SEFIKE-463884 format. One record per residue (C-alpha): residue in three letters; x, y, z. Coordinates in steps of 0.05 Angstrom, whole numbers, always signed. Layout:
> aa;xx;yy;zz
> ALA;X;Y;Z
...
END
This chain:
> aa;xx;yy;zz
> MET;-394;+208;+186
> SER;-448;+200;+239
> HIS;-496;+167;+190
> LYS;-443;+116;+170
> PHE;-424;+90;+239
> PHE;-462;+68;+300
> ASN;-432;+31;+360
> ASN;-480;+1;+410
> LYS;-440;-24;+469
> GLU;-505;-29;+509
> CYS;-531;-85;+464
> GLU;-534;-152;+500
> TYR;-499;-184;+440
> PHE;-443;-133;+433
> PRO;-398;-149;+400
> CYS;-433;-204;+360
> HIS;-367;-222;+326
> LYS;-298;-229;+358
> THR;-258;-165;+351
> ASN;-197;-133;+380
> LYS;-224;-64;+363
> PRO;-291;-58;+399
> ASP;-290;+19;+393
> GLU;-289;+12;+318
> PHE;-343;-42;+314
> ASN;-399;-16;+270
> CYS;-469;-39;+291
> LEU;-504;+0;+236
> PHE;-514;-63;+193
> CYS;-532;-109;+251
> PHE;-566;-155;+201
> CYS;-521;-155;+139
> PRO;-557;-129;+77
> LEU;-508;-168;+35
> TYR;-531;-236;+60
> ALA;-577;-245;+0
> LEU;-518;-239;-48
> GLY;-492;-307;-26
> LYS;-419;-319;-44
> ASN;-418;-252;-82
> CYS;-427;-210;-20
> GLY;-355;-189;-16
> GLY;-344;-218;+53
> ASN;-315;-285;+74
> PRO;-375;-329;+88
> LYS;-374;-404;+98
> PHE;-430;-449;+76
> LEU;-455;-505;+120
> GLU;-470;-574;+92
> ASN;-544;-556;+89
> GLY;-529;-494;+46
> VAL;-540;-442;+101
> LYS;-492;-383;+96
> ASP;-450;-376;+159
> CYS;-425;-305;+168
> SER;-402;-313;+239
> SER;-329;-299;+221
> CYS;-343;-241;+174
> MET;-330;-170;+196
> LEU;-345;-135;+130
> PRO;-410;-101;+153
> HIS;-379;-83;+220
> ASN;-318;-48;+194
> LYS;-329;+27;+203
> ASN;-299;+40;+134
> ASN;-345;-6;+94
> PHE;-409;+36;+92
> ASP;-395;+59;+20
> PHE;-378;-12;-2
> ILE;-445;-37;+24
> MET;-484;+20;-6
> ASN;-451;+8;-74
> LYS;-478;-63;-72
> PHE;-550;-39;-66
> TYR;-564;-49;-141
> GLU;-542;-122;-136
> ILE;-587;-132;-76
> VAL;-646;-103;-116
> GLU;-632;-150;-174
> VAL;-630;-211;-129
> THR;-695;-188;-98
> LYS;-728;-181;-166
> LYS;-707;-251;-186
> ASN;-734;-281;-121
> SER;-801;-246;-122
END
């Protein structure tokens, strides 16, 4: 499990999202790899009027049990990258 979970309480931004379980806050995906999937990321993003995706209330990448979910989305991330390059 050590490769699926990393908690960095020494980070100046820890926790970067409100949580009542700081010991279970996963910092491994500090910058969410699912951001590029837009509304299909699987989280609960909001979109600002200017179209920017706001993930400030999403805990999906920080849940210690979601490593496999994120890794299973890798193919979708690759496809989005292909379309945008």
